[in-house]
Backbone bond lengths (Angstrom), bond angles and torsions (degrees), N, CA, C in turn:
res aa  C-N    CA-C-N  psi(-1)  N-CA   C-N-CA  omega(-1)  CA-C   N-CA-C  phi
1 M - - - 1.409 - - 1.579 110.19 -
2 A 1.232 115.56 142.25 1.465 123.34 170.24 1.556 111.26 -102.56
3 A 1.236 116.30 133.69 1.491 120.48 -171.51 1.599 110.54 -147.64
4 S 1.300 116.53 158.19 1.415 123.50 167.14 1.541 108.97 -71.18
5 L 1.345 114.25 175.53 1.464 120.77 -176.03 1.506 109.45 -65.69
6 D 1.295 115.79 -28.51 1.446 116.53 174.74 1.532 118.02 -91.94
7 G 1.331 114.25 13.95 1.476 121.03 168.06 1.409 114.40 84.83
8 R 1.386 122.01 13.18 1.404 125.19 179.17 1.505 113.57 -84.75
9 I 1.300 118.96 152.73 1.552 115.55 -166.64 1.559 110.67 -131.88
10 D 1.333 117.91 16.69 1.497 118.12 176.16 1.498 109.67 -52.98
11 C 1.360 117.77 124.50 1.402 122.15 -173.95 1.525 114.35 -59.96
12 A 1.268 115.90 -41.26 1.551 123.26 -178.74 1.505 109.63 -62.74
13 M 1.295 115.36 -36.18 1.445 123.89 -179.54 1.604 108.46 -69.33
14 T 1.414 111.26 -59.04 1.533 114.91 -176.01 1.576 111.37 -60.21
15 E 1.304 115.91 -27.94 1.425 114.69 -178.63 1.572 112.41 -69.56
16 V 1.393 113.84 -23.55 1.422 119.14 179.50 1.612 110.57 -78.57
17 I 1.350 113.58 -38.91 1.480 116.08 -176.94 1.479 116.21 -96.43
18 G 1.374 114.08 -7.14 1.465 119.69 177.46 1.539 116.69 -113.82
19 G 1.290 116.87 -171.94 1.427 120.75 -179.50 1.511 112.33 -143.39
20 D 1.317 117.88 -149.87 1.558 122.15 179.65 1.451 115.77 -75.88
21 E 1.299 118.25 1.13 1.453 121.93 -175.43 1.609 109.31 -62.82
22 Y 1.266 114.98 -36.28 1.483 117.35 -177.69 1.595 108.33 -62.95
23 Y 1.286 118.77 -42.40 1.473 117.44 -178.02 1.613 111.47 -76.60
24 E 1.324 114.18 -28.99 1.543 117.65 174.70 1.451 107.50 -63.25
25 T 1.377 120.74 -42.81 1.494 121.53 -174.58 1.629 106.38 -74.99
26 L 1.300 118.62 -34.44 1.421 124.20 177.14 1.546 109.90 -57.90
27 E 1.246 112.70 -44.50 1.570 118.82 178.62 1.579 108.72 -74.49
28 Q 1.201 121.71 -29.53 1.479 121.67 177.41 1.507 111.21 -70.60
29 L 1.426 114.01 -37.03 1.482 115.96 179.88 1.446 113.48 -63.88
30 G 1.292 120.72 -28.80 1.426 127.41 168.90 1.505 116.64 73.84
31 A 1.253 122.51 15.91 1.476 124.03 175.00 1.551 108.12 -83.36
32 K 1.279 116.31 127.51 1.493 117.17 -170.71 1.564 108.33 -93.40
33 T 1.360 116.52 -0.33 1.405 116.53 177.73 1.559 105.66 -116.56
34 E 1.407 113.36 135.33 1.499 116.10 179.13 1.588 107.17 -123.95
35 I 1.245 113.81 139.98 1.538 119.70 -174.88 1.519 105.93 -117.61
36 N 1.459 111.60 126.23 1.498 119.62 176.58 1.472 111.25 -128.55
37 G 1.344 111.54 156.99 1.572 118.73 174.26 1.374 111.94 -86.33
38 K 1.312 113.82 176.17 1.525 122.32 -174.83 1.458 113.65 -63.37
39 V 1.331 119.74 -38.29 1.424 124.38 -174.03 1.584 107.83 -67.48
40 T 1.370 114.38 -48.03 1.386 121.09 175.15 1.586 112.76 -58.23
41 A 1.259 116.20 -46.40 1.518 121.41 178.65 1.464 110.75 -62.93
42 Q 1.333 118.93 -41.66 1.461 121.16 -179.71 1.460 112.27 -64.59
43 M 1.268 119.76 -34.54 1.360 128.55 -178.60 1.598 113.36 -73.18
44 H 1.265 110.67 -41.41 1.531 114.72 -172.37 1.562 115.25 -112.16
45 F 1.366 118.90 -26.94 1.465 116.06 -166.77 1.607 113.71 -122.80
46 A 1.338 115.92 -25.84 1.474 119.67 -168.01 1.604 105.25 -88.69
47 L 1.412 112.22 165.81 1.430 121.87 170.10 1.535 107.15 -78.98
48 P 1.385 112.44 154.83 1.466 118.78 -176.28 1.555 115.29 -57.35
49 A 1.384 112.57 -44.10 1.464 119.23 -175.64 1.501 110.57 -78.70
50 P 1.394 118.11 134.53 1.524 121.87 176.00 1.524 108.46 -75.61
51 F 1.309 113.31 160.18 1.425 121.54 176.59 1.614 106.88 -77.01
52 E 1.334 116.02 135.87 1.433 120.63 179.34 1.575 108.87 -122.82
53 A 1.305 113.48 110.39 1.509 116.67 -175.65 1.573 110.12 -78.28
54 K 1.251 114.43 134.61 1.534 119.04 174.53 1.551 108.24 -76.30
55 D 1.363 117.48 -27.20 1.435 120.40 175.95 1.576 103.93 -128.42
56 N 1.359 115.31 122.06 1.437 121.01 -171.79 1.589 108.39 -96.38
57 T 1.307 118.05 12.38 1.506 121.85 177.69 1.608 106.05 -57.03
58 P 1.377 112.29 118.45 1.436 119.75 -179.28 1.575 112.77 -64.43
59 F 1.277 116.97 154.41 1.430 122.69 177.66 1.432 108.16 -62.87
60 G 1.407 121.78 -50.27 1.414 123.02 166.89 1.387 115.06 86.05
61 R 1.248 127.11 8.04 1.412 129.30 178.52 1.488 116.57 -161.15
62 T 1.316 121.80 162.24 1.464 125.08 177.36 1.522 107.83 -69.40
63 G 1.263 120.24 133.05 1.404 123.18 172.29 1.506 113.76 -168.37
64 W 1.315 120.44 171.03 1.469 124.11 -178.80 1.475 109.64 -154.36
65 S 1.338 117.77 162.61 1.406 130.32 176.54 1.536 108.86 -137.71
66 V 1.389 114.32 119.18 1.450 120.47 171.51 1.440 108.81 -89.08
67 A 1.283 118.81 92.47 1.536 117.02 -176.99 1.591 111.43 -76.69
68 E 1.324 116.45 -25.19 1.416 120.06 -177.40 1.605 109.64 -157.18
69 K 1.256 117.61 121.53 1.439 122.30 175.95 1.433 113.29 -72.75
70 S 1.262 117.77 129.79 1.516 123.45 -177.79 1.487 108.78 -153.32
71 D 1.373 113.48 159.20 1.529 121.12 175.46 1.482 109.33 -83.82
72 G 1.278 118.97 -1.69 1.507 119.15 176.18 1.498 113.40 -165.51
73 Y 1.395 117.68 144.62 1.502 123.26 -176.28 1.551 110.09 -128.15
74 R 1.310 114.05 159.68 1.461 119.58 161.73 1.422 106.54 -95.25
75 V 1.323 123.50 106.21 1.424 125.53 -174.82 1.530 108.44 -94.42
76 I 1.360 115.37 132.94 1.493 116.42 -177.58 1.610 102.02 -127.00
77 L 1.352 114.42 129.42 1.429 123.26 175.70 1.534 108.70 -90.77
78 D 1.298 118.93 118.60 1.504 123.51 -174.49 1.531 104.82 -140.51
79 T 1.303 116.13 80.86 1.457 122.69 -169.74 1.481 115.21 -44.67
80 N 1.393 118.73 -47.27 1.471 118.36 -176.28 1.513 116.20 -102.34
81 G 1.393 114.82 2.68 1.419 122.32 -177.50 1.519 115.86 63.63
82 T 1.347 111.37 82.66 1.488 113.69 178.84 1.450 114.00 -133.34
83 L 1.363 119.63 -7.25 1.463 120.50 179.78 1.501 114.24 -86.78
84 Q 1.353 115.98 142.27 1.441 121.57 176.06 1.500 109.51 -115.11
85 Y 1.339 112.87 157.86 1.522 117.86 -169.64 1.594 108.98 -133.50
86 E 1.321 115.22 141.56 1.392 116.78 173.72 1.512 118.13 -66.83
87 S 1.369 114.21 -30.42 1.493 121.90 -173.21 1.528 108.55 -143.01
88 N 1.368 114.62 164.48 1.451 121.62 174.59 1.550 108.00 -79.46
89 H 1.267 119.20 -5.31 1.460 119.85 178.91 1.495 108.49 -120.78
90 I 1.314 119.97 146.87 1.435 128.47 168.60 1.436 110.95 -119.62
91 G 1.325 112.33 103.71 1.478 120.07 -165.64 1.561 108.05 66.69
92 P 1.409 116.00 -133.24 1.456 115.10 -178.11 1.523 109.11 -88.75
93 M 1.281 122.12 -6.37 1.474 123.09 -173.82 1.526 113.26 -97.09
94 P 1.324 118.60 135.76 1.446 120.21 170.93 1.504 111.35 -59.71
95 A 1.399 113.05 142.62 1.507 117.52 178.00 1.564 109.71 -78.88
96 L 1.273 122.31 144.78 1.361 127.57 173.37 1.538 107.17 -139.87
97 V 1.348 114.68 119.69 1.477 123.87 -175.86 1.534 111.98 -101.41
98 I 1.270 117.71 128.18 1.534 120.49 173.88 1.617 106.83 -112.06
99 V 1.318 110.36 127.91 1.488 121.17 -178.79 1.563 108.22 -127.37
100 S 1.329 117.52 163.14 1.429 119.80 171.47 1.546 105.59 -82.77
101 E 1.352 111.70 176.61 1.480 118.23 -179.46 1.483 114.49 -75.85
102 T 1.370 116.35 -5.29 1.431 121.47 177.21 1.519 114.29 -84.86
103 A 1.378 111.77 -9.92 1.528 117.33 176.96 1.491 112.02 -59.96
104 P 1.380 119.73 144.21 1.440 118.36 -177.58 1.577 111.71 -64.71
105 K 1.340 116.57 144.49 1.484 116.93 172.65 1.555 106.86 -59.53
106 A 1.302 119.84 -31.86 1.399 116.22 -175.98 1.507 112.79 -68.86
107 Y 1.329 121.22 -19.22 1.406 125.64 175.57 1.581 107.85 -70.94
108 L 1.299 116.71 -46.28 1.371 119.35 179.86 1.515 115.05 -66.18
109 D 1.345 113.99 -30.17 1.458 118.67 175.20 1.539 110.09 -71.62
110 Y 1.343 114.75 -32.88 1.539 116.63 167.71 1.436 114.65 -59.54
111 L 1.350 116.64 -43.48 1.476 117.93 -179.85 1.512 108.57 -67.63
112 D 1.255 119.83 -42.51 1.475 120.89 175.71 1.560 113.83 -53.14
113 G 1.348 109.86 -42.06 1.575 116.07 178.23 1.501 110.39 -65.84
114 K 1.300 120.35 -29.12 1.440 122.91 179.75 1.504 113.40 -84.43
115 G 1.247 112.72 -11.22 1.534 115.69 -172.47 1.418 118.80 75.55
116 I 1.398 111.45 33.02 1.524 120.30 -177.35 1.509 107.29 -111.97
117 G 1.358 112.30 129.99 1.435 117.42 179.58 1.510 111.85 -74.63
118 W 1.326 118.44 160.24 1.474 119.95 -176.69 1.618 109.02 -151.64
119 I 1.329 111.24 160.23 1.451 119.04 170.00 1.493 107.10 -135.25
120 A 1.378 118.72 130.98 1.383 121.24 176.17 1.552 107.09 -116.22
121 V 1.379 114.38 121.77 1.568 113.95 -172.42 1.548 102.41 -157.25
122 G 1.348 115.83 136.33 1.429 121.97 177.00 1.481 110.80 106.68
123 A 1.369 118.26 125.79 1.482 124.01 -170.33 1.562 106.37 -68.70
124 R 1.330 120.55 -45.41 1.478 118.20 -175.48 1.526 111.38 -122.60
125 R 1.301 119.65 -30.82 1.379 126.61 168.14 1.501 112.80 -126.86
126 I 1.265 118.02 163.16 1.432 123.25 175.70 1.556 112.73 -55.50
127 D 1.326 119.56 122.54 1.392 123.56 176.24 1.589 106.25 -84.95
128 L 1.325 117.18 99.98 1.532 120.28 -168.03 1.479 107.60 -70.39
129 A 1.371 121.45 -39.34 1.482 116.80 179.18 1.491 113.97 -66.01
130 K 1.297 116.73 -37.21 1.609 113.52 176.65 1.530 108.78 -77.80
131 A 1.248 118.96 -27.24 1.509 116.48 173.00 1.458 113.16 -64.05
132 M 1.333 117.75 -41.14 1.495 118.72 176.60 1.549 111.75 -68.00
133 E 1.285 117.57 -32.62 1.484 120.99 178.21 1.610 106.65 -63.75
134 I 1.349 113.23 -48.35 1.473 113.04 -179.89 1.552 112.78 -69.29
135 L 1.288 121.42 -29.91 1.380 127.88 174.26 1.522 108.61 -57.03
136 H 1.314 114.69 -43.86 1.520 121.07 -179.36 1.534 111.01 -77.56
137 D 1.385 118.61 -46.99 1.472 117.97 -170.11 1.563 112.01 -82.33
138 A 1.336 115.02 -34.35 1.557 115.27 -175.28 1.557 106.11 -95.90
139 F 1.298 120.65 -33.35 1.466 119.27 -172.75 1.542 111.24 -104.40
140 G 1.317 119.17 -11.71 1.448 120.97 171.89 1.534 114.75 85.54
141 I 1.360 119.73 13.12 1.350 127.98 -175.23 1.578 111.32 -86.90
142 E 1.402 116.23 124.62 1.519 117.00 -172.40 1.585 106.85 -110.90
143 R 1.367 116.13 -20.32 1.390 119.31 -175.20 1.494 111.54 -145.79
144 A 1.438 120.78 131.45 1.383 124.24 -177.43 1.495 108.15 -142.89
145 I 1.409 110.84 152.73 1.482 119.88 174.31 1.469 110.51 -106.80
146 V 1.365 114.78 129.76 1.486 120.25 174.52 1.495 110.73 -93.47
147 T 1.329 118.12 114.56 1.453 120.80 -165.92 1.549 111.61 -117.63
148 G 1.391 114.10 31.36 1.400 123.07 175.37 1.435 121.10 83.26
149 G 1.284 117.80 178.81 1.451 129.82 13.68 1.564 117.13 -78.15
150 G 1.304 112.70 -168.14 1.416 119.56 -170.14 1.576 113.52 -62.96
151 H 1.361 116.11 -40.85 1.399 118.69 179.41 1.590 111.77 -61.51
152 L 1.382 115.42 -43.14 1.448 122.49 175.69 1.599 107.88 -55.22
153 N 1.385 116.04 -53.90 1.431 121.09 -179.15 1.515 111.95 -51.80
154 G 1.359 113.19 -44.01 1.425 118.83 -179.83 1.444 112.78 -65.39
155 S 1.330 120.60 -38.18 1.473 124.08 178.35 1.505 110.93 -68.28
156 F 1.338 120.02 -37.62 1.407 119.75 178.24 1.566 113.83 -71.84
157 L 1.398 115.70 -31.36 1.384 122.86 175.82 1.518 108.63 -70.62
158 Q 1.247 121.80 -45.25 1.472 127.13 178.98 1.520 110.29 -61.69
159 A 1.394 120.41 -35.68 1.431 124.93 178.30 1.482 114.98 -78.61
160 G 1.362 117.05 -4.50 1.438 119.49 -178.83 1.577 113.22 74.40
161 L 1.327 118.13 28.50 1.468 119.53 -169.85 1.492 109.85 -106.11
162 L 1.347 122.73 0.87 1.465 126.34 179.15 1.512 113.05 -89.67
163 D 1.275 125.71 119.89 1.470 124.21 172.28 1.546 110.10 -86.84
164 E 1.349 116.91 -42.84 1.464 118.74 -175.22 1.629 105.84 -136.80
165 V 1.262 111.87 154.22 1.447 118.84 173.30 1.584 110.83 -125.48
166 S 1.315 117.52 122.60 1.370 125.01 177.01 1.637 110.59 -107.08
167 M 1.351 113.09 110.79 1.513 117.79 -174.71 1.540 105.09 -113.92
168 Q 1.433 116.70 134.42 1.404 119.03 167.37 1.521 109.57 -117.51
169 F 1.315 117.29 121.06 1.413 122.20 -177.71 1.525 107.51 -97.73
170 N 1.378 113.75 109.08 1.508 115.70 177.64 1.489 112.93 -79.61
171 P 1.383 118.12 156.63 1.452 120.98 -174.64 1.541 110.00 -80.79
172 G 1.301 113.81 85.38 1.464 122.64 178.72 1.543 111.04 -176.58
173 I 1.325 116.25 160.90 1.388 119.19 177.23 1.527 111.47 -124.80
174 D 1.235 119.73 139.75 1.526 124.24 -175.11 1.595 101.00 -96.97
175 G 1.214 126.15 -85.06 1.412 127.41 179.60 1.472 116.38 88.37
176 R 1.338 119.10 -2.86 1.488 121.23 -175.55 1.513 108.21 -78.46
177 Q 1.336 114.71 139.62 1.455 126.52 176.83 1.413 110.29 -59.79
178 G 1.435 119.82 133.85 1.404 120.48 169.33 1.551 113.57 90.09
179 M 1.318 122.68 -5.87 1.395 125.18 -174.13 1.544 107.94 -80.80
180 A 1.329 118.46 138.37 1.459 118.91 -174.41 1.505 110.34 -71.08
181 A 1.351 112.80 149.66 1.481 121.00 176.11 1.482 106.51 -99.54
182 A 1.404 113.03 168.60 1.451 117.62 -177.55 1.484 120.13 -55.73
183 F 1.522 110.75 -30.77 1.390 120.33 171.94 1.528 106.50 -129.50
184 D 1.316 116.29 121.42 1.486 116.77 -169.62 1.592 105.14 -151.05
185 G 1.345 107.27 165.90 1.468 117.73 168.36 1.554 118.64 84.77
186 I 1.331 113.23 1.40 1.540 114.72 179.69 1.636 103.07 -74.38
187 E 1.311 112.67 123.90 1.444 120.26 -179.69 1.526 114.18 -86.80
188 D 1.344 121.73 -22.45 1.348 126.58 -177.76 1.622 110.32 -65.75
189 P 1.298 121.79 110.88 1.451 119.23 -176.86 1.541 113.47 -71.75
190 D 1.328 117.68 -15.08 1.444 119.62 175.70 1.558 117.23 -95.12
191 F 1.287 112.94 2.92 1.456 119.48 177.64 1.578 111.27 -72.59
192 G 1.352 116.02 139.22 1.454 120.16 175.06 1.553 118.02 69.14
193 P 1.310 113.46 -172.44 1.432 129.74 -2.93 1.481 113.40 -66.69
194 V 1.301 116.12 159.87 1.483 122.66 175.89 1.439 108.37 -105.14
195 K 1.417 117.74 120.41 1.425 126.22 -172.17 1.569 102.41 -84.03
196 V 1.392 115.14 144.31 1.429 123.64 176.16 1.493 111.66 -133.01
197 T 1.387 116.95 159.67 1.449 119.30 -178.02 1.499 106.41 -115.31
198 L 1.383 117.41 132.30 1.396 120.47 -177.21 1.647 109.91 -73.77
199 L 1.365 111.83 134.62 1.438 116.11 -176.91 1.627 109.46 -114.46
200 H 1.333 117.38 -25.95 1.416 120.72 -169.63 1.462 113.27 -164.33
201 V 1.403 117.67 144.27 1.421 120.38 176.35 1.593 106.67 -136.85
202 K 1.255 113.30 142.09 1.491 119.34 179.43 1.476 112.67 -144.91
203 Q 1.305 118.79 132.53 1.433 122.16 177.50 1.587 110.39 -105.79
204 F 1.266 116.44 133.57 1.477 122.35 179.11 1.484 106.67 -95.76
205 D 1.391 117.12 165.53 1.465 123.65 -176.83 1.470 110.50 -68.62
206 N 1.301 119.13 -28.33 1.476 121.87 -175.60 1.527 112.12 -88.25
207 G 1.295 116.63 6.27 1.407 121.91 174.93 1.522 117.79 95.78
208 T 1.346 113.37 0.85 1.502 120.37 175.74 1.423 107.06 -74.62
209 V 1.352 115.57 142.70 1.527 123.53 172.80 1.485 110.29 -122.94
210 E 1.427 110.30 126.92 1.494 117.14 172.80 1.376 111.76 -102.57
211 M 1.345 113.57 136.79 1.511 121.75 179.12 1.474 105.81 -131.94
212 R 1.392 115.28 129.60 1.466 120.86 177.60 1.491 108.39 -116.01
213 Y 1.321 112.12 139.24 1.529 119.05 -179.29 1.510 113.39 -132.18
214 K 1.296 113.01 148.39 1.433 116.79 164.77 1.478 116.15 -91.84
215 V 1.330 113.01 132.91 1.524 118.08 -175.58 1.490 111.83 -82.82
């Protein structure tokens, strides 16, 4: 994640105070699968209009569809199944959508029609642990990078599914009320803090500092 010094991750803001170092580090980390939340996907990857099911009957069980075998995917978490896509690829990577079992069967039919793979897991919300098991067992993915937003990062942290954290702090301060932090949205007041161990520090010419930690 790239953030301001106060840990905020608004993309428009970080693009002003940061540079290409985020993408350089992403390439160096070498994971060919990236995982994003709905807000990030809606902002960068999805079509403006939401999916509207004529029949809202939920899928109601765990299942998945491997539309295309690949060594890497752009994984989007979209709990209720609302985002639409122009193509079955996002950049060079095949799209793969993870929903809960409450998502309409009609939405999964839509994804099938677009040639987009999917995973449905979790009775009311996405079961992240099971979703990652299916991503490994059915899709063959052994390593993935979680690239936000903050609520998605928080969910993965709370579920104990993060092995490492790579944070880049750009030379700037946000300070605006209500802006998401790099890890956000955990409602359990008794959760954390999660201790981490420093693995690596790097300073870039523009003043950005990257710090990598083992969780």
